[in-house]
C-alpha positions as CSV (number, residue, x, y, z in Angstrom):
1,M,-12.9,10.0,17.8
2,V,-9.9,9.8,15.4
3,P,-6.7,11.4,16.7
4,D,-5.2,14.4,14.9
5,E,-1.6,13.0,15.0
6,P,-0.7,10.0,12.9
7,Q,-0.9,6.7,14.8
8,C,0.9,4.5,12.3
9,T,3.5,4.8,9.6
10,A,3.4,3.0,6.3
11,R,6.4,2.8,4.0
12,L,5.9,2.4,0.2
13,R,8.8,1.1,-1.9
14,R,8.7,0.4,-5.7
15,V,10.0,-3.0,-6.6
16,G,10.6,-5.1,-9.7
17,P,10.8,-3.8,-13.3
18,L,9.5,-0.3,-14.0
19,D,6.8,-1.7,-16.3
20,A,5.5,-3.9,-13.5
21,F,4.1,-0.8,-11.6
22,R,4.4,-2.7,-8.3
23,S,5.1,-1.3,-4.8
24,E,5.5,-3.1,-1.5
25,V,3.9,-1.7,1.7
26,A,5.3,-2.2,5.2
27,F,4.0,-0.7,8.5
28,D,6.6,0.4,11.1
29,G,6.4,-1.7,14.2
30,Y,4.7,-4.7,12.5
31,G,6.4,-7.7,11.0
32,A,6.1,-8.4,7.2
33,R,4.1,-11.5,7.9
34,T,1.8,-9.6,10.3
35,A,1.0,-6.5,8.3
36,S,2.3,-5.8,4.8
37,G,1.2,-6.1,1.3
38,A,1.6,-4.8,-2.3
39,V,-0.1,-2.3,-4.6
40,V,-0.1,-3.1,-8.3
41,L,-1.4,-1.2,-11.3
42,A,-4.5,-3.1,-12.6
43,S,-3.7,-2.4,-16.3
44,H,-0.6,-2.9,-18.4
45,G,0.4,0.8,-18.3
46,A,-0.3,4.0,-16.6
47,S,-3.3,5.9,-17.9
48,P,-5.9,8.4,-16.5
49,T,-8.3,5.5,-16.0
50,S,-5.9,3.1,-14.4
51,T,-6.7,1.7,-10.9
52,L,-4.8,-0.2,-8.3
53,I,-5.1,-3.7,-6.9
54,L,-4.2,-4.4,-3.3
55,T,-2.8,-7.7,-1.9
56,D,-2.0,-8.7,1.7
57,A,1.1,-10.3,3.2
58,S,0.2,-13.7,1.8
59,G,-0.4,-12.3,-1.7
60,T,-4.2,-12.6,-1.5
61,E,-6.1,-9.8,-3.3
62,V,-8.0,-7.7,-0.6
63,G,-9.2,-4.9,-2.8
64,R,-9.2,-3.2,-6.2
65,G,-10.3,-0.1,-7.9
66,Y,-8.2,2.4,-5.8
67,D,-7.4,5.7,-7.5
68,S,-4.3,6.4,-5.4
69,H,-1.6,4.6,-3.5
70,R,-2.7,6.4,-0.4
71,H,-6.3,5.1,-0.6
72,A,-5.0,1.6,-1.2
73,I,-2.6,1.8,1.8
74,E,-5.3,3.2,4.1
75,S,-7.5,0.3,3.0
76,L,-4.7,-2.2,3.8
77,A,-4.3,-0.6,7.3
78,H,-8.1,-1.0,7.9
79,H,-7.8,-4.7,6.7
80,Y,-5.2,-5.3,9.4
81,G,-7.0,-3.2,12.0
82,L,-4.1,-0.8,12.4
83,P,-4.6,2.5,14.2
84,M,-5.5,5.5,12.1
85,P,-4.7,8.1,10.8
86,L,-1.4,7.0,9.2
87,T,1.6,8.6,7.6
88,V,2.7,7.3,4.2
89,I,6.4,7.6,3.4
90,D,7.3,7.0,-0.3
91,E,10.8,5.5,-0.3
92,G,11.0,5.3,-4.1
93,R,12.8,2.4,-5.8
94,R,15.2,0.0,-4.3
95,T,18.8,0.6,-5.5
């Protein structure tokens, strides 16, 4: 049975140039080398048919075709075997 309360927190932060459409994902309580990754737009610009590519901490692609950052982050959490459900906090861009 899946708990009602979030068991894990993921933090999403946009990085790089605006036209790179790249975000880093980190999970509270887990080191960057243990459980982290990136979500990148699969095309060269945002459009209604754009999908996302997911990479793990080593930069290896672990999924593609996601329609939202949340779906990609949930897949990354499953990839690492992290407890579900999770909370996603969008931290925006680095300043």
